[in-house]
Each structure stands twice: as C-alpha cells, then as structure tokens.
C-alpha positions as CSV (number, residue, x, y, z in Angstrom):
1,X,124.4,197.2,21.1
2,X,123.8,193.7,19.7
3,X,122.1,192.6,22.9
4,X,119.7,195.6,22.6
5,X,118.9,194.7,18.9
6,X,118.2,191.1,19.7
7,X,116.0,192.1,22.6
8,X,114.2,194.6,20.5
9,X,113.4,191.9,17.9
10,X,111.8,189.6,20.5
11,X,108.9,192.0,21.1
12,X,107.2,191.7,17.7
13,X,107.7,187.9,17.8
14,X,106.1,187.7,21.3
15,X,103.3,190.0,20.0
16,X,102.6,187.7,17.1
17,X,102.5,184.6,19.3
18,X,100.1,186.2,21.8
19,X,97.9,187.4,18.9
20,X,97.8,183.8,17.4
21,X,97.0,182.3,20.8
22,X,94.2,184.7,21.5
23,X,92.9,184.2,17.9
24,X,92.8,180.4,18.4
25,X,91.1,180.7,21.8
26,X,88.4,183.0,20.6
27,X,87.6,180.8,17.6
28,X,87.5,177.7,19.7
29,X,85.5,179.0,22.6
30,X,83.1,181.0,20.5
31,X,82.7,178.2,18.0
32,X,83.3,180.6,15.1
33,X,82.5,178.9,11.7
34,X,85.5,178.3,9.5
35,X,83.8,180.2,6.6
36,X,83.7,183.3,8.7
37,X,87.1,183.2,10.5
38,X,89.3,180.1,10.4
39,X,91.6,179.4,13.3
40,X,95.4,179.6,13.0
41,X,95.7,175.8,13.2
42,X,93.3,175.4,10.3
43,X,95.2,178.0,8.3
44,X,98.4,176.1,8.9
45,X,96.7,172.9,7.9
46,X,95.5,174.4,4.7
47,X,99.0,175.8,4.0
48,X,100.5,172.3,4.4
49,X,97.8,170.6,2.5
50,X,98.0,172.9,-0.5
51,X,101.7,173.6,-0.2
52,X,102.6,172.3,-3.7
53,X,99.8,174.3,-5.3
54,X,100.6,177.4,-3.4
55,X,104.2,177.1,-4.3
56,X,103.4,176.8,-8.0
57,X,101.2,179.9,-7.9
58,X,103.6,181.8,-5.7
59,X,106.5,181.2,-8.2
60,X,104.4,182.7,-11.0
61,X,103.7,185.8,-8.8
62,X,107.3,186.1,-7.9
63,X,108.4,185.9,-11.5
64,X,106.2,188.8,-12.6
65,X,107.1,190.7,-9.4
66,X,110.9,190.4,-9.9
67,X,110.7,191.2,-13.6
68,X,108.6,194.3,-13.0
69,X,110.8,195.3,-10.1
70,X,113.9,195.0,-12.3
71,X,112.3,197.2,-15.0
72,X,111.3,199.7,-12.2
73,X,114.9,200.1,-11.1
74,X,116.1,200.6,-14.6
75,X,113.4,203.1,-15.5
76,X,114.0,204.9,-12.2
77,X,117.7,205.3,-12.9
78,X,117.1,206.6,-16.4
79,X,114.5,209.1,-15.3
80,X,116.5,210.2,-12.2
81,X,119.6,210.9,-14.3
82,X,117.7,212.8,-17.0
83,X,115.8,214.8,-14.3
84,X,119.0,215.6,-12.5
85,X,120.8,216.6,-15.7
86,X,118.1,218.8,-17.1
87,X,116.2,221.1,-14.8
88,X,113.4,221.8,-17.3
89,X,112.7,218.1,-17.8
90,X,112.6,217.7,-14.0
91,X,110.0,220.5,-13.7
92,X,108.0,219.0,-16.5
93,X,108.1,215.3,-15.4
94,X,107.9,215.6,-11.6
95,X,104.2,216.7,-11.5
96,X,103.3,213.9,-14.0
97,X,105.0,211.3,-11.8
98,X,103.0,212.5,-8.9
99,X,99.7,212.4,-10.9
100,X,100.5,208.9,-12.1
101,X,100.4,207.7,-8.5
102,X,97.0,209.2,-7.9
103,X,95.3,207.0,-10.5
104,X,93.9,203.8,-8.8
105,X,95.7,200.7,-10.1
106,X,92.5,198.8,-9.9
107,X,91.2,201.1,-12.6
108,X,94.3,200.8,-14.8
109,X,94.6,197.0,-14.5
110,X,91.5,196.1,-16.6
111,X,92.7,198.4,-19.4
112,X,96.1,196.7,-19.4
113,X,94.5,193.3,-19.6
114,X,92.4,194.4,-22.6
115,X,95.4,195.8,-24.4
116,X,98.0,193.1,-23.5
117,X,95.8,190.0,-22.7
118,X,95.7,187.7,-19.7
119,X,99.4,186.8,-19.6
120,X,102.3,187.9,-17.5
121,X,102.9,191.2,-19.3
122,X,100.0,193.2,-17.7
123,X,101.2,192.1,-14.2
124,X,104.7,193.2,-15.0
125,X,103.5,196.6,-16.2
126,X,101.4,197.0,-13.0
127,X,104.4,196.3,-10.8
128,X,106.5,198.8,-12.8
129,X,103.8,201.5,-12.4
130,X,103.6,201.0,-8.7
131,X,107.2,200.4,-7.8
132,X,109.2,202.9,-10.0
133,X,107.8,206.0,-8.3
134,X,109.4,205.7,-4.8
135,X,112.7,204.6,-6.4
136,X,113.0,207.5,-8.8
137,X,111.9,210.1,-6.2
138,X,114.4,208.7,-3.7
139,X,117.2,208.8,-6.3
140,X,116.3,212.4,-7.4
141,X,116.2,213.5,-3.8
142,X,119.6,211.8,-3.1
143,X,121.2,213.6,-6.0
144,X,119.8,216.9,-4.9
145,X,120.9,216.6,-1.3
146,X,124.6,216.4,-2.1
147,X,126.6,219.3,-0.5
148,X,127.4,222.1,-2.9
149,X,131.0,222.1,-1.5
150,X,131.5,218.6,-2.9
151,X,130.2,219.7,-6.3
152,X,132.4,222.8,-6.4
153,X,135.4,220.7,-5.4
154,X,134.8,218.3,-8.3
155,X,134.4,221.2,-10.7
156,X,137.6,222.8,-9.6
157,X,139.3,219.5,-10.3
158,X,137.8,219.8,-13.9
159,X,135.8,216.6,-13.5
160,X,133.3,215.8,-16.3
161,X,129.6,215.4,-15.7
162,X,130.1,211.6,-16.0
163,X,132.9,211.6,-13.4
164,X,130.8,213.7,-11.1
165,X,127.9,211.3,-11.4
166,X,129.9,208.2,-11.1
167,X,132.2,209.2,-8.2
168,X,130.0,211.6,-6.3
169,X,126.3,211.6,-7.1
170,X,125.8,207.9,-7.5
171,X,127.6,206.8,-4.2
172,X,125.9,209.5,-2.1
173,X,122.4,208.7,-3.6
174,X,122.7,205.0,-2.7
175,X,121.4,205.6,0.8
176,X,118.2,207.1,-0.6
177,X,118.1,204.5,-3.4
178,X,117.9,201.6,-0.9
179,X,115.3,203.5,1.1
180,X,113.2,203.8,-2.0
181,X,113.8,200.1,-2.8
182,X,112.4,199.0,0.5
183,X,109.4,201.2,0.1
184,X,108.8,199.8,-3.4
185,X,109.4,196.2,-2.2
186,X,106.4,196.5,0.2
187,X,104.1,197.1,-2.9
188,X,105.9,194.7,-5.3
189,X,104.0,191.5,-4.5
190,X,100.7,193.3,-3.7
191,X,100.7,195.0,-7.2
192,X,101.2,191.7,-8.9
193,X,98.4,190.1,-6.9
194,X,96.1,192.9,-7.9
195,X,96.8,192.2,-11.5
196,X,96.1,188.6,-11.0
197,X,92.8,189.3,-9.2
198,X,91.6,191.3,-12.2
199,X,92.7,188.9,-14.9
200,X,94.9,185.9,-14.9
201,X,95.0,182.1,-14.9
202,X,97.9,181.5,-12.5
203,X,99.5,183.3,-9.5
204,X,98.8,183.5,-5.8
205,X,96.2,186.1,-6.5
206,X,94.3,183.7,-8.7
207,X,94.6,181.0,-6.0
208,X,93.3,183.4,-3.4
209,X,90.4,184.4,-5.6
210,X,89.4,180.8,-6.3
211,X,89.6,180.0,-2.6
212,X,87.4,183.1,-1.7
213,X,84.8,182.0,-4.3
214,X,84.7,178.6,-2.7
215,X,84.4,180.2,0.8
216,X,87.6,178.4,1.8
217,X,88.8,181.2,4.1
218,X,91.5,178.9,5.6
219,X,93.1,178.8,2.1
220,X,92.6,182.6,1.7
221,X,94.4,183.3,4.9
222,X,97.1,180.8,4.0
223,X,97.7,182.7,0.7
224,X,97.8,186.0,2.6
225,X,100.4,184.5,5.0
226,X,102.5,183.4,2.0
227,X,102.3,186.9,0.5
228,X,103.4,188.5,3.8
229,X,106.3,186.1,4.2
230,X,107.5,186.7,0.7
231,X,107.3,190.5,1.1
232,X,109.2,190.4,4.4
233,X,111.9,188.2,3.0
234,X,112.4,190.5,0.0
235,X,112.6,193.6,2.3
236,X,115.1,191.9,4.5
237,X,117.1,190.8,1.5
238,X,117.2,194.4,0.2
239,X,118.2,195.6,3.7
240,X,121.0,193.0,3.8
241,X,122.3,194.0,0.4
242,X,122.1,197.7,1.4
243,X,124.2,197.1,4.4
244,X,126.9,195.3,2.4
245,X,126.9,198.0,-0.4
246,X,126.8,200.9,2.1
247,X,129.4,199.6,4.5
248,X,131.4,202.7,4.1
249,X,128.4,204.8,5.3
250,X,127.9,202.6,8.3
251,X,131.6,202.8,9.2
252,X,131.5,206.6,8.9
253,X,128.4,206.8,11.2
254,X,130.1,204.6,13.8
255,X,133.1,206.9,13.8
C-alpha cells in the first residue's frame, strides 16, 4: 500500500519537472521576452533576489488569512449548530447562504474598503465570506447524515441534546468538517490576495500588483509560486491534522 502511494506521488512531480523543462526550452529557443513570459530560471532568480521582501508581504497575507480562517470556523460551527437545532432557521438561512456565494467578491471588496479602510480588517472579512460557506455546509451535511438508529439509541438512553451533540453528532460530522476545511483552505490565500489587490499597502497581493505595473513578470510569477506553495502547505497541514483527529475512522475503514 505504501509503495503504491509513494509511486503515485511521483507522477505529479515528474509532470511538474517536464513542464518546467519544456517551459525553459521554449523561452530560450524562441527568445521570448521576459516581459511577456519569463523563464523558470528567471522566476527562481527573482524569488531569491526578493526573498526578504516577499517574505514580509507573505507574512501579512498569512496573518489576515489565518485570522479570517479562524473566524470562519467559529462562525460555521455556530451556524451549523443553530441550523441543526432549529429546522425553521435552517430553511430560512440555507438559501441566504447560497445567495451570499453568488455575489462576486471583487464587487464586495471595494465596499468593505470604503466602510473599514485600507487596513487588515477588510481582508479578514473577505476571507470569512469566502471560507465559511464550505465549512458550514459540510458540518450541516455531516450532522444530517447520521444514522437514525444512532439517534434513537441515544434517545432511549435519555441523552440530552448537548450529550447527543457532543458524543454523536460532533464526532461523526468531523469527517465532513475536515473535507470542508480543505475546500475552504484552497480559497483562503486567494481571497486575502483579492482584498489586497483592491486596496492595501502590504501583502503578497500588493507586491504582485506593483510587480505587474512595473512589467516585472518574473516577480509576478514568483509571487504566484509563493501563493501556490503556501496554499498547498496549508492543505497538507489540514489533511495531516485530520488524519490524527480521525484516526478512529481510519482504523474502522481498515477493519
């Protein structure tokens, strides 16, 4: 099993290496100008050259992203519990949650900047708006998917609603919760960057925007690479934590 997993992970690495080699060869042999498409070596050089500056801006983006992500998780838990406890509230809120995701963030962000200024708060709010939806929907779905036999068993044992939630609904909804977390994590950095594009004085989005205006595409691609790496690391961290938390689920599946 482990051998298969290790072999399976080699394929995307080989694919990335082949893509980078072809990219480098095309740029070199076609003499593509750097302001149109920089080569991977120039991107790497820009990343090394501006590493301290990129690290500073990335730390600002990560700060807003993690704060917003934390608020998203808290808000998702509160809404999921309320929606699971009161069917009428669930029917009233669910369509509103769906509608909230149809409004383009790029249209909301300028309003948040007007209302809350150019600081960190608008970026945090944008992250919350983007990230809380997949988390709360996953939690609600997890609580709904519990077998009725389990619920009847707890009721026959005269368990309170709090006991049912803590000992049954919460553990069984964790699988769905971590699935929602991984989906939200893919948008976490991106949503903060969008907020920085539309108004801000620091952050990897601001760095990228300044590099774009200077036609320094090697620095633009370097910042994109940093965003991708940060997002992947966050997703892997969530997956690792999920495996540790849900070890009982893994052991049950293996049996």
